N, C-alpha and C positions, 0 to 999 in steps of 0.2 A: 504494500500500500504506500502510495506516495504521500510525503508530508509537504506541506506548503513551506515556502522559504521562511515565513514567519515562525512556523513550528520548529524548523531547523534551528533558527536563531534562538528561539525561546528555550529549546532543550539544552543548549550549551550555556545559557546564562542562568546559573543556578541560584544566584542571590540577588536581592534588590540592588545591592551595591554594584554588582557586575552589570546588571541591566542598565543602571544609570550611567556607568562608565561607557558601555556600548553606545547608548544614546548620545553621550557627549562626543565620542569618537565619530559617530555618524554625522553629527552637526558640523564637526571640523572638516570632514571629508566633503560634505555638501558645500561648505563655505569655500574650500579650495577649488572645487569644480566650478562653482558659479562665479567666483572672483576671477578665475583663469579665463572663463568665457567673456566676462565683462571687460577685462584688460585686453584680451585679444581683439574684441570688437572695437574698442576705443582706439587701439593702435592701428588697426586695419583701416578704420574710417579716416584717420589722419592722412593715410596714403591713398585714399579712394579705392581701397580693396575690401573684399569680404574677409571674414575670419579664416575660412579655408584657403583663400588665396594668399593671405599673409603667411599661413603655415607652410604652404608650398614654396613661397619666395624664400623664407628663412631656411627651410630644409635644403633647397637647392644651393643656397649660399654656403651652407656648412658642409653639405655632403657632395656637392658637385652634381653633374648630370646624372639623372636617374631614368630608368625605363618606366613606362606607365605602371607595370606590375610592381616594380620596386617602390614607386611612389605610393601606390595603393596600399601595399603592405605597411609602409612606414606610417601612413596617416590613418590606417585601419578603416579604409573605405573601399567600396566595390570599384572595379575598373570603370564601370559605366558612370559612376558618380565623378570619379577623378577625370575621366574623359571630358565631361561637361565643364568642369572647373578649368581644365587645360585649354579647351576650345575657347572659352571666354578670355582667358589670359593671353592666348595667342592672338586673338582679334585685337586686343588692347596693346599688343606689342611688348608684353612683359616676358613671355617665354617663346621659344620656338622648338619645333620638333626637328631633330637632327638624326638622319639615318646613320647607323654605325658603319664605319669603313671595314670593320672586321666581319660583321654578319649583317648583310643588307636587310634581313628580316627584323632586326632590332632597331627601334626608334627610341632615342633618348630625349628627355625634356631638358632644355638648356635655357638659362636666364639670358635674355638679351641685355644690351647695354642699359636700356631703360629699366629692366628688371633688377639688374645689379645695382643701379643707382638707388632704386626704391629700397632694396635690402640694406644698403649702407645708411640710408636716411632713417631707418627704424633701428635704433641703437640696441634694443634688446627684444627678444621674443619672450612671450609669456613663460615658456618652458625654462628660459634662462633665469627667470625670477625664482622658480622652484629650485633650480640648480644652485643659485646663490644662497638661498635659505638653507639648503641641505649642507652646503660647504661649511656652515658654522657649527655643524655637529662634529663631535670627536669620532675617531675611527670605530670605537666600540658601538656608539650610538648608530652610526651608519650601518654597521654589520647587523645590529639588532633590527633596524628599520627594514633592511633588505629581507631578512628572514621573516619578519612579521608580514611584510607586503606579499612575499612569495606564498606564505601559508594562507593568507586571506584570499589571494587570487586563485589559488588551487581549489580552495573550498568553495569559493563563489562559482567557479567554472563547473565544479562537480554538482552543485545545487541546480544550476541552470540546465546542465545536461540531464540530470535526473528528473526535474520538475517540468522542463520545457524541451523535450527531446526533439521537437521539430523546429526549434529555433536555432538558426545558424549563429556563428560567432559574431556576425555583424548585425544581428537583429532581423535578418531576413528569414521568413518562413521557408523551410526546405520542403521539397516534395517528399511525401511519405514513401 
C-alpha cells in the first residue's frame, strides 16, 4: 500500500520538536527557492532577458559552448523547452548555433559578441550568491551539508518514484 508523501514525512518525524524543526527547514528551503527566482528575474529584467535566458547566458559564459542536450541536462529542462529558449535568443542575436567541425551532426550553442557583453554586464548569477554563502562554511560544515542534501535528495526521489510512478524526472507524465 502506498503512503502519501505527507505520511512518509510524518512517520520519520517522531517528536513535536523534530516536526517543528522540519517545518523550519522547509521554510528556509522555500525562502531560498523563491528568493533565487526573484533575484534571477530582477537581474534578467535589467538585461531585457527572461530568467531562463539569463541562466543560459551565464552557463555558456562559464562552461563555454554546449550542445542542446548538454544545455538541457544542465538546466534540467526538456530539449523542446530549451529549443524554444535558444530560438528566441538566436533571433535576438544573443546566441548562435554552430555546427561542430569534428561531427557535423553536433550543433553547439555559442554566445555571440552581444551575448558575451550581456554576460559581462551581469556581474553575478543567482547560483553565485549560493556559492558565496556556502564558501563561508568551514570544511566540516560543507561535508555535512553535502551528505544531508544527498540523503534528502535520494529520499525525495524515492518518494516521488514510489508515490508518482508515472511522473518523469522533469515533471512530465510518462506513458504507462
